[in-house]
N, C-alpha and C positions, 0 to 999 in steps of 0.2 A: 700257569699264572695264578696268583692269589687274588681272585675277584673280590673276596670279602674285604681284604685290606685296602684295595683301590677304592672301593665304594665308601669305606669308613673315612679315608683321607679326604675324598671329595666332599663328604658331608661336613667334615670339620672346617674345611675352607669356606663352604657355603654359610655355615653358622657364624663363622668369624666375620664374613662380609656383611651379614645381616646386623650383627652387633655394631660394627663400625658405622653402617648406614644409619642405624637408629640413633647413635650418638651424634652424628652430624646433623640429622634432622632435629634433634632436641636442641642443639646449639642454635640452629637457624630459627626455630620457633621461639626460643627464649629471647634472642636478639630482636626479633620482630616485635615481640611483646613489649620489650623495654623501649624500643623506638616508638612504638605506638603510644606508650604512656607519655613519653617526652613530647610527642607531637599532638597529643590529645588536647582539644580546646578546653578552656577553663569551664568547669561544670556549671557554674552559676549562669542561669539564663538571663538574669536581669542586668541591664546596663545603666550607667549613670545618665539621667535625663534632667532637664531643668526642673526645679522645685524639689529635687531630691536632697535629703540631708545625708552627707557622706562623712566618713572618717578615713584618714589615710596617713601613712607614715611618709616621711620625705628625707632626702639627703640633698642639700643645696650646695653647689660648688661653683667655683669660677673656672675659666678655661684652663688654668694651670693646675687644676685639681684640688686647690685649697678649699676646705669646707667652711662655709660661712654660717651654716645652720643645719640642724637635724633634730628629728624627734626620736631617733634610735639611740639608745644608751650605749650599745656596743660600739657604734661609730664614734660617739662623743668620747669614749674612753680610749680609743685607739688613735694616737697621734702619729703612729708610724705609717699605717696604711691610709689614714685619713688626716693629713696635715691640716691644721686649722688656719683660718685667715686672721688678720690682726684684730678685727672687732668681734671675733667669735666669743660668745659667753656661755659658760656652763651654767645650767640652772642652779640658783643659789640653794634651793632645797633638795637638789639632786634628783628630782622627779622628772620623768619624761612622759609626754602625753601625745597621742595622735592629734592631727589637725582636724577640727570639727567645723563644718561649714555647710550652708545651704546653697546649692547651685542656683544662680540667677540673681542673687542679691549682692554678689561681690564678697570679698574677704573683709568683712567689717565686724564680725562677731568676736566675742572674747576667745572662743575656741580656736579662732583663726589668727591668733596674735602674731605668729611668725611672719605673716604676709600682710599685716596692716601697713598702709602707706604705699602700696603698689599703685602704679598708674592705672586710672580708671577702675580702681578697687580690685584689680587683679582679674579682670574679665578675660584677658588672654590666657591665663592659667586655667580658669574655669573652662574655657572652650577646649583646651587641650585634654581635660579630664573627661569630657563627655564621651559616652560609649564605652568607658572602661567597665570591667567586670570585677567582682570581688575576688581578690587573690592575684589580680593582674598587676604587673609592674611595668611602668612606662617612663622613659626618659624624655623630659620636655625641655626644649631649648627656647629660652625667652630673650629676645632682643631688648635693649634698654627701653625702647618705646613701650614695650609690654610688661616691663618689670618695674624698675625704680627710676626710670627717666634718664635723660642725658645729664652729664655733669653740669652743674650750675657754676659758670665761670666766675660769678660774683663771690663764690665761696672758696676761690683759689687765691692764695696770698703769696706773692714772691718775697722772699726774705734773703738777707745777705748772710753768707757763710761767716763773715767777719762782723762782729757786733761790738759796739762801744757802750759801756755801762758807766754812769757817773760814780765816782768813788765816794762822794758825800751825797747824802739823800735827805731831803727835808720832808717832814710830815707832821700832821696834828697828833695829839695824844690819842684821839679816837682811832685814827688810821693806824697808829702804832699798836694799839690794843687789838685791832682786828687782824693785823698781820702777825703779831706775836701773841696770840690769844692765850697760850699756855705758859708764857714766860713771866707773867706778873707785870707790875707797873715799871716804867723806865726810871733809871737814875744814871747820872753821868759816870762813865767808865764801865757800865754793865756790859758783859760779854754775851754774845748770842751767836746762833747759826742762822744764816739767811735761808728761809724755807724753800726758796726757788733755786738759788745758785749753789747752796750748800757750803759756802765758804764762811770764814769767821767775820763777824762784824762787832762793833761795840757802839754804845751810845756816846757820841762825841760831845753833844751839847743838849741841855734841857732848860727850857724857860716856860714854866707853867703859866706865868702871867700872860705871856703872848701865845700860849698854846702851841709851842714849837719844839719839835724833837729833831735833832740832826744825828743820823747814824753814819758811821764810816765803814766802808767795805775794805776788808784786809786780805785779799788773795795774794798769792806770790806768783811771779812769772814762772811758767813751766808746769804749774799744777793742773791736774785734770779734774773737771767737775762734770756733773750730769744734770743740767737744768731741766731737760725735757724727758728725763727718766730712762731713755733707751739708747742714747748715744753719748760718746765722750765729747767734751768741749775743752780746749786747752787755753789757759790764760797766757796770752803772748806778751802783754806789756801792762805795766801800772805806772801812770804818770799823774802825780799829785798836783801838778801845776796846770794841767789842761782844763779846758772849758771854763775859763775865767775863775779858776780857783776851786771849782767843783770836782776837779780831778777826772781821770778817765781810765777805765779798765778795758783793754782790748782782748776779746776772746775770739777764737776760731772754732767753728763747729766741724767736727771730724766726720763728715758725710761724703759718700762717694756715689756715683751713678748706680752702683749695684744695690744701694739701699732703697731705691725707688720702689714703692708699694710693699716694702718689707720692714719698714720702720715706722712706728707711731710715736708722735710727740705728745706729751701731756703738759699743756700750758696751765696757767693758774685756774682758768675757768672751764676749759674744754679740751677735748682731744682732737688731734688732726693726724693725717697720714702724710708722710713725705712722698709726694707724687713724682718728683723728679729732682735731680741734682745736676747743676751745670758748673763744673769746676772752672772753666774758662771765664764764664761771666761772674763767678764767685757768688752764685745764688742757689737757693733751693726753693721748691714750691710746697707750701703747706696747704693741704686739701682738707677743708672742713665739711665736705659732702659726706653723705652716707657712703660707706665703703662699696655698696652694691650699685650705686648710681653710675651710669655710663658704661656698665659692663654687661656682657652676655652671661646669662645665668643658665646653669644646667641643674634641673630638678629631677631626681629619681623618685617617682611617686609609686607607692604600693597601696592599692585600694583595700581597705579593711572591712568596710561595711557600707550598705546602701539602705536608707530608710525612705520609703515612698509615702506620699500623702494618701 
């Protein structure tokens, strides 16, 4: 028997086993180290307390995920991952800033502009931020009572899907100038575009002595217009003999129940959201409330700094 050969083979097996064991131990130690990093508490020992001045970034969204506000530029620029709500506005100067506020006084300072107008000055959000550490991210859920309040029913207006507009319209020369400010003075036969309906009109009658201007609306049945900017309205009928000679233009707004909370209307003086559409009743509800009113809000808060007195 060759004892030297047997001993050499056994030694090789032993060395190989040691190498494999060392490799396994290295992997285990590395994984434990990584998990330890992930589970390690945030290093900052300081937590948010009352009277502290703090800075934080936020992403504010509704239950359906639409973002109504953020201080993070990458979120604002990404409409695929972060679809925006109807009233979301991108900063006009393109600059984004963290929210700056002092805990205990409510969100009333210029640096806290995104949260001005919250119920009780945003004390519910302040309470949710207490005990946070720098670098920590926390998702805060706010009910309407702690956010922007319940929906004010007095700001809900039920409107008809079918609307009748006079074909002839009387106004003073001052009213004419305000409505058609870029068109110059009126004269009979002058052609214009109605700034709201978008169809053709012309000056039908002018009497400067009596300060009277009469314009005539000239849509054609079947034409599509967009009076509220974001949906189509079809002209169904034009009757020049209706309304005691003032004529009547019948239009139908092309809205469906799927448009609720997804379409904004722009009237002459202010914006509203289509809150609901009832085809059977032939109505829709225009909501002039803040879009955040009456809704549960989800705020992803990342604390950036704490300044203590």
